[in-house]
Structure formats: structure tokens, C-alpha cells
C-alpha positions in Angstrom: 12.1 -2.0 29.8 10.4 -2.1 26.4 6.8 -1.2 26.3 4.3 -3.9 25.3 3.4 -2.1 22.0 7.1 -1.7 21.1 7.8 -5.3 21.9 4.9 -6.4 19.6 6.1 -4.1 16.8 9.7 -5.5 17.2 8.4 -9.0 17.0 6.3 -8.3 13.9 9.2 -6.6 12.3 11.3 -9.7 12.9 8.7 -11.9 11.5 8.5 -9.6 8.5 12.2 -10.0 7.8 11.8 -13.8 8.0 8.6 -13.8 5.8 10.3 -11.4 3.3 13.1 -13.8 2.8 10.6 -16.3 1.4 9.0 -13.6 -0.8 5.8 -13.4 1.2 3.5 -10.4 1.0 1.6 -10.5 4.3 -0.1 -8.2 6.7 3.1 -8.0 8.7 4.8 -6.6 5.6 2.7 -3.5 6.0 4.7 -2.6 9.1 8.2 -2.9 7.5 10.1 0.2 8.4 7.0 2.4 8.0 6.3 5.0 10.7 2.9 6.0 11.8 -0.4 4.2 11.7 -2.5 4.1 8.5 -5.6 6.3 9.0 -7.9 7.9 6.5 -7.3 11.3 8.1 -10.3 11.2 10.4 -9.5 11.0 14.1 -9.7 7.5 15.4 -10.2 5.7 12.0 -7.8 3.1 10.6 -8.3 2.0 7.0 -7.4 -0.8 4.7 -8.5 -1.5 1.1 -9.1 -4.7 -0.9 -8.4 -3.7 -4.5 -11.1 -4.9 -6.8 -11.0 -5.5 -10.5 -13.0 -3.1 -12.6 -13.1 -5.3 -15.7 -10.5 -3.3 -17.7 -7.0 -4.1 -18.9 -4.4 -1.4 -18.8 -3.5 -0.4 -22.4 0.2 -0.1 -22.1 1.0 -3.0 -19.7 -1.9 -5.4 -20.4 -2.2 -5.8 -16.6 -5.6 -5.9 -14.8 -7.0 -2.6 -13.6 -8.2 -2.3 -10.0 -9.6 0.3 -7.6 -9.4 0.6 -3.8 -12.5 -0.6 -1.9 -11.9 1.2 1.5 -12.8 -0.3 4.9 -12.3 1.8 8.0 -12.3 0.7 11.6 -12.5 2.4 15.0 -9.3 0.9 16.3 -5.9 -0.2 14.8 -6.5 -3.6 16.3 -9.7 -4.1 14.3 -7.9 -2.9 11.1 -5.0 -5.3 11.8 -7.5 -8.2 12.3 -9.2 -7.4 9.0 -5.8 -7.1 7.3 -4.8 -10.5 8.7 -8.0 -12.0 7.5 -7.3 -10.6 4.0 -3.7 -11.7 3.8 -4.5 -15.2 5.3 -6.5 -16.1 2.2 -4.6 -17.7 -0.6 -6.0 -15.0 -3.0 -4.9 -11.8 -1.2 -1.5 -10.3 -0.9 -0.2 -7.1 0.9 0.5 -4.8 -2.1 1.5 -1.5 -0.5 0.7 1.3 2.0 0.2 4.8 0.6 0.4 8.0 2.6 -0.8 11.5 2.0 2.3 13.2 3.4 6.0 12.5 3.4 7.4 10.3 6.1 4.2 8.3 6.4 2.2 11.3 7.7 -1.4 12.3 7.2 -3.9 9.8 5.7 -2.6 6.4 5.0 -4.1 3.1 3.8 -2.9 -0.5 3.4 -3.8 -2.1 0.1 -4.4 -5.8 -0.6 -5.0 -7.5 -3.9 -5.3 -11.0 -5.5 -2.2 -10.4 -7.6 1.1 -8.4 -7.3 1.1 -7.3 -10.9 -1.7 -4.8 -11.7 -2.5 -1.1 -12.3 -4.5 0.9 -9.7 -6.7 3.6 -11.2 -6.9 6.4 -8.6 -8.9 8.9 -10.7 -11.9 10.1 -8.8 -10.9 8.4 -5.6 -9.6 9.8 -2.3 -6.0 9.1 -3.3 -6.0 10.8 -6.7 -3.2 13.4 -6.6 -2.5 12.9 -2.8 0.3 10.4 -2.5 3.6 11.6 -1.0 5.1 8.4 0.4 4.7 4.7 -0.2 5.7 1.3 1.0 5.8 -1.3 -1.8 5.0 -4.8 -0.6 4.7 -8.0 -2.7 5.5 -6.4 -6.1 9.0 -6.0 -7.3 8.4 -2.3 -7.7 5.8 0.4 -8.6 5.6 3.1 -11.2 3.6 6.2 -10.1 2.0 8.0 -13.1 0.7 11.5 -13.5 -2.3 10.3 -15.5 -3.7 7.0 -16.4 -0.7 4.7 -16.9 1.0 7.5 -18.7 2.4 11.0 -18.4 5.1 11.8 -15.9 6.4 8.7 -14.0 8.9 7.6 -11.4 9.8 4.0 -10.5 10.1 2.9 -6.9 11.5 -0.5 -5.9 10.1 -2.8 -3.2 10.3 -1.3 0.3 9.8 2.0 2.1 10.0 5.3 0.3 9.6 8.2 2.7 9.1 10.7 0.0 8.2 10.2 -3.7 10.1 13.4 -4.6 9.0 16.8 -5.8 8.4 15.3 -9.3 5.6 13.0 -8.3 4.4 14.5 -5.0 0.6 14.9 -5.0 0.5 14.1 -8.8 -0.2 10.4 -8.9 -3.4 9.3 -10.7 -2.5 5.6 -11.3 0.1 3.2 -10.0 1.5 0.2 -11.9 2.8 -2.6 -9.8 5.3 -4.9 -11.6 7.0 -8.2 -10.8 10.5 -6.8 -11.7 
């Protein structure tokens, strides 16, 4: 017999497949094929971030520049409720989940934004030079940069990437999310 938690996860995954066929970026999309539970690395805390505009435009792409504004919760249920609240507004989409270690291990965080085309500036944040795996949500893909929208880069299409590769592991200082 399937445990209640596994049944709920399976149902959410099924809804995600259905929602994904309509191009939706929802809280359920955060769970697509991604192991583990996003935490900020402290025992018992579960984190999400609403990305906020910092008033800049990225020089190469012309996209808005944003930074994570972290919210942490004592339980996964509280984090899921906050994520559902974020994604239920017409101005917030599930963008991605980033993880500190390969395979979705270590610290992790779900990101939401008011657009799916943007640049996230990680310099000086918890995530600067810490990303090892990523799940790309509503954008068509993401470019991880070693520097601010420049330097070494690798492109990752929509979906789960259990390891960003030796080339970009723990080297990401900004991420460009693009519609293609």
C-alpha cells in the first residue's frame, strides 16, 4: 500500500504533467522529477524566494535584473502553502529550484518571479558560487554564468538537471532565464 505522502506526491506529479502541457509554471512544477525537499541547509527550515527587481537591466540581454528575497519556514507544509499563494497570483510564476549539491542535495530553494525572462544576480547572496543542480520551470531554459551575465557559461533547457557539470559546479554568479 502506498504511503499518504507518496500518494500526494504522485498526485502532484500527475497534475504537474497536466499543467505542463498547458505551459503553466506553478508551485506543483517545483516538484517535477526533483528529489529531496528544498531547505536552506539549516535543520528543519524550508525556503522559497520571490525574486525582486533591483531596478537594473542586464547589459547583454536587456532583461530585468532580480535578486532572491528568501522566506524560510519551520515545515514543508508552510513553505508549500506560501509557494501556492505566490503561484496563485497572476503575477508570479515558478521559475526554478536551485540546489547546493548534485542530485538535489544540500541547501535548496524554490524561486518565483513576475516574469519567466530575466537575469538573477547572485553576487553577494547565499547562492553565489554554490549551485550544483537546478530544475528550470517556466522559462524555456537558463544560462548559468561565471560572472555577471558573462564569463564561462552553460545552457540548460527546461526541466531537471541533476548536475550542472564540472564546468559550472559552484561557479555560478548569475543566471539568465530565457523564453527559448
